[in-house]
ZAMARGU-4260 file (C-alpha; in steps of 0.2 Angstrom, whole numbers, plus 5000, padded with zeros to 4 digits):
<rodrens>
0) 4741/5026/4978 | 4744/5009/4986 | 4763/5012/4996 | 4776/5000/4993 | 4777/4985/5006
5) 4791/4988/5018 | 4793/4969/5021 | 4792/4972/5041 | 4784/4957/5046 | 4795/4944/5038
10) 4802/4927/5042 | 4818/4918/5037 | 4819/4911/5021 | 4836/4899/5017 | 4853/4906/5013
15) 4859/4911/4995 | 4875/4901/4990 | 4886/4912/4999 | 4876/4907/5015 | 4869/4925/5017
20) 4854/4925/5024 | 4837/4927/5015 | 4818/4933/5021 | 4801/4929/5015 | 4787/4944/5018
25) 4772/4938/5026 | 4762/4951/5019 | 4767/4952/5000 | 4775/4935/4999 | 4791/4943/4992
30) 4809/4935/4994 | 4824/4946/4998 | 4839/4948/5006 | 4846/4962/5019 | 4860/4970/5010
35) 4875/4971/5022 | 4893/4975/5019 | 4905/4960/5022 | 4921/4964/5027 | 4929/4951/5018
40) 4918/4950/5002 | 4910/4933/4997 | 4925/4923/5005 | 4917/4910/5017 | 4933/4909/5029
45) 4929/4916/5048 | 4932/4933/5050 | 4944/4931/5065 | 4954/4917/5056 | 4956/4927/5042
50) 4963/4941/5054 | 4975/4930/5061 | 4982/4925/5045 | 4983/4944/5038 | 4992/4948/5056
55) 5003/4935/5051 | 5009/4939/5034 | 5010/4957/5041 | 5024/4950/5054 | 5036/4944/5041
60) 5026/4924/5037 | 5025/4918/5019 | 5008/4912/5014 | 5015/4894/5016 | 5020/4896/5034
65) 5003/4905/5038 | 4996/4891/5030 | 5005/4877/5039 | 5000/4887/5056 | 4983/4892/5054
70) 4976/4877/5045 | 4969/4887/5030 | 4971/4883/5012 | 4986/4893/5005 | 4974/4895/4990
75) 4961/4905/5000 | 4975/4914/5009 | 4981/4920/4991 | 4962/4924/4989 | 4960/4934/5005
80) 4977/4944/5000 | 4967/4949/4983 | 4950/4955/4992 | 4959/4963/5006 | 4969/4972/4996
85) 4956/4977/4984 | 4946/4984/4999 | 4963/4991/5006 | 4967/4999/4990 | 4952/5008/4991
90) 4956/5014/5007 | 4972/5022/5002 | 4963/5029/4987 | 4951/5040/4997 | 4965/5050/5006
95) 4965/5066/5000 | 4968/5085/5007 | 4981/5079/5021 | 4992/5096/5028 | 5009/5091/5024
100) 5026/5100/5030 | 5041/5090/5023 | 5038/5075/5010 | 5050/5062/5008 | 5051/5050/4990
105) 5059/5035/4989 | 5058/5019/4978 | 5060/5001/4984 | 5067/4985/4972 | 5063/4969/4971
110) 5056/4957/4959 | 5041/4947/4953 | 5042/4929/4946 | 5061/4929/4940 | 5075/4943/4939
115) 5075/4954/4924 | 5091/4945/4918 | 5082/4929/4917 | 5066/4938/4910 | 5077/4946/4898
120) 5084/4928/4892 | 5067/4922/4890 | 5062/4937/4879 | 5049/4942/4893 | 5058/4957/4896
125) 5043/4970/4890 | 5032/4959/4901 | 5029/4969/4917 | 5020/4957/4927 | 5038/4949/4929
130) 5056/4954/4933 | 5061/4969/4940 | 5048/4978/4950 | 5046/4995/4960 | 5036/5001/4973
135) 5038/5021/4974 | 5034/5029/4993 | 5029/5046/4998 | 5028/5049/5017 | 5026/5064/5027
140) 5041/5068/5038 | 5033/5071/5055 | 5016/5064/5054 | 5024/5046/5045 | 5010/5044/5035
145) 5011/5036/5019 | 5003/5047/5008 | 5003/5038/4993 | 5013/5023/4984 | 5011/5015/4965
150) 5019/4998/4960 | 5027/4998/4943 | 5043/5002/4932 | 5056/5015/4936 | 5054/5024/4923
155) 5046/5043/4918 | 5028/5034/4914 | 5025/5028/4931 | 5034/5042/4939 | 5021/5054/4934
160) 5007/5042/4939 | 5016/5042/4957 | 5016/5059/4959 | 4999/5061/4953 | 4994/5050/4967
165) 5004/5060/4980 | 4996/5077/4971 | 4978/5071/4975 | 4983/5064/4992 | 4989/5081/5001
170) 4984/5098/5002 | 4996/5108/4991 | 4988/5127/4994 | 5004/5130/5007 | 5021/5129/5006
175) 5030/5112/5009 | 5046/5103/5007 | 5051/5087/4998 | 5064/5079/4995 | 5069/5062/4985
180) 5084/5051/4980 | 5093/5058/4963 | 5080/5049/4950 | 5081/5060/4934 | 5063/5058/4934
185) 5059/5070/4948 | 5069/5083/4941 | 5055/5089/4930 | 5040/5078/4936 | 5040/5086/4957
190) 5036/5104/4951 | 5024/5100/4937 | 5014/5088/4948 | 5016/5096/4965 | 5013/5116/4960
195) 5023/5129/4966 | 5021/5128/4984 | 5033/5112/4983 | 5052/5117/4988 | 5061/5104/4979
200) 5078/5096/4984 | 5087/5081/4980 | 5100/5071/4990 | 5113/5061/4977 | 5121/5048/4984
205) 5138/5043/4977 | 5141/5024/4978 | 5159/5015/4978 | 5154/5004/4962 | 5141/5007/4948
210) 5126/4999/4955 | 5123/4987/4940 | 5139/4978/4945 | 5133/4976/4962 | 5125/4958/4964
215) 5113/4957/4980 | 5114/4972/4988 | 5117/4992/4982 | 5135/4996/4984 | 5142/5007/4998
220) 5140/5025/5000 | 5156/5033/5000 | 5146/5051/4999 | 5132/5063/4997 | 5127/5078/4988
225) 5110/5091/4991 | 5105/5098/4977 | 5090/5112/4977 | 5079/5111/4963 | 5064/5120/4962
230) 5059/5133/4975 | 5068/5138/4992 | 5072/5121/5002 | 5081/5121/5017 | 5096/5113/5016
235) 5096/5104/5031 | 5081/5098/5029 | 5084/5089/5014 | 5084/5070/5018 | 5078/5054/5014
240) 5082/5046/5030 | 5065/5043/5037 | 5057/5034/5021 | 5072/5023/5020 | 5069/5018/5038
245) 5050/5014/5031 | 5059/5005/5018 | 5069/4994/5031 | 5050/4990/5038 | 5044/4984/5023
250) 5058/4973/5020 | 5053/4964/5040 | 5036/4965/5039 | 5032/4959/5020 | 5040/4940/5016
255) 5041/4945/4997 | 5054/4958/5000 | 5066/4947/5010 | 5082/4945/4998 | 5090/4928/4995
260) 5074/4918/4999 | 5062/4910/4988 | 5049/4919/4997 | 5047/4934/4983 | 5030/4938/4975
265) 5024/4925/4961 | 5010/4936/4953 | 5010/4954/4953 | 4993/4954/4957 | 4997/4947/4972
270) 5011/4959/4976 | 5000/4974/4974 | 4988/4967/4985 | 4999/4964/5000 | 5007/4980/4998
275) 4989/4987/4998 | 4985/4978/5015 | 5001/4984/5023 | 5002/5002/5019 | 4981/5003/5025
280) 4992/4994/5040 | 5005/5005/5044 | 4995/5021/5042 | 4979/5015/5052 | 4983/5001/5063
285) 5003/5000/5070 | 5007/5014/5083 | 5022/5022/5077 | 5035/5020/5092 | 5040/5042/5091
290) 5022/5046/5088 | 5014/5036/5100 | 5000/5033/5089 | 4994/5028/5072 | 4999/5039/5058
295) 4982/5042/5053 | 4980/5048/5071 | 4994/5060/5070 | 4985/5067/5053 | 4969/5068/5060
300) 4958/5056/5049 | 4956/5043/5063 | 4952/5045/5081 | 4958/5028/5088 | 4971/5015/5084
305) 4961/5003/5073 | 4962/4984/5074 | 4965/4972/5058 | 4946/4967/5057 | 4942/4987/5058
310) 4953/4990/5045 | 4943/4975/5036 | 4925/4984/5040 | 4931/5001/5037 | 4941/4997/5019
315) 4923/4989/5015 | 4913/5003/5014 | 4925/5012/5001
</rodrens>
């Protein structure tokens, strides 16, 4: 039997349409291309410039402002968001078996394309790509790790999808506490999805006015009520303060979440992708002030603080 050629005696043979080096074997004459993972897929933008653009987007700058400063076309930046967002999404989906003590769950509101009232007037109320948009987030209180997130409507179906992601991300073999706001979808969804070891409590906020009567921001909170829903939650630990602080960071770091500006998301695909990038960056690249290290290091799934380049390189192999 003749052994296949290993192409060890090779020479360069031009490039493909994406600029990747091709080779020709001097022994068998076959042309080939060595497989290597590209941190930003088939995009031709320089990796350092791509990292700089993503850094600006993660520090609260809009796409157009980033394009003006970096001299990168805004369409290229949009494509970069989609490429990096897909990779970071796979990295976030790989989170599993995280040991947890206290999980806090909340949702953050924004809109895509237009406000929900405008979407209803244009008969687009059932179109999930425009109008009100909610991001569900679960964070571990002590490690600050974002365990899972989900972008969608504030309904039962999306709530259950999100809770399924949380269940896959954690080790539910030991008792742990779960705190949420008063959203009714959690009442039965949390015990069903997270199992019998979840000690579940709700922090129900009382507002000065009905939330649909407010125009730009939630009404003033005039009181709260702690309620044990399932298991034996510690009343003193029923809290959503830490995840609400994370929500504030999201509005500060992502321009598309800033209220009363024209920086809102125009497409749901870019909206989802940019959040994937943010949460991956938050877990692996951003050193938390209290922890003095990243949440991923605190959880033991990373040894060092990653740069954005390392984030792109690692997520490309997921």
